[in-house]
N, C-alpha and C positions, 0 to 999 in steps of 0.2 A: 862132504860123501859120505860123511861116518851116518849116514839120516835114511842114505839108499840102499835098499833091498838086494844083496847082490844074488838072489836066486831067480831074479829078473832077468831080463832082457832087455838091454838101450842101444837106445842110437844116438852116435856124439857126431854133432856139426857144427862148423861155425860161419859167419859170414868169407872169410876170405880163408879159408882152410889149413890155416897152420895153429891156430889153439885147439882145433880137435884133436889133434898129432898129442898133441901135450894131452889132450887131457886122455888120450887114449893111454898112454902109461902109464897114468897113474890110475885108471881101471886095472890094469893089467896087475901092476904094483899089490893091488890092493885085495888082489885072487878074487873080482867079478867074474862069476861066468859070460855068459854071452853079453857081447859088446859089440857094436857094427861100430865104424868113419863111415861117416857118407864119403865115395871117390871126390865128387865135385866139392870144392866151396857154395855155400847159400848163392852170392854175388855170379859164379860161370852158372850155373843151374837157370837161374830167370836169365841170365842172358844168352841161353838156346834155347831160351820158351819153352822151358818147366814151371809147373805152379811152382810156386813158396810161399 
């Protein structure tokens, strides 16, 4: 994460929805600006018919 630009916007997501929460904590601890966490996991979005 040290190579990421803290001034850019990031979207965090994962397959099951658990790791993205941990990643969000890391982004916050490292003082990143705009970081969003996808509300549902990739698996959930796929089963609901959303394109992934």
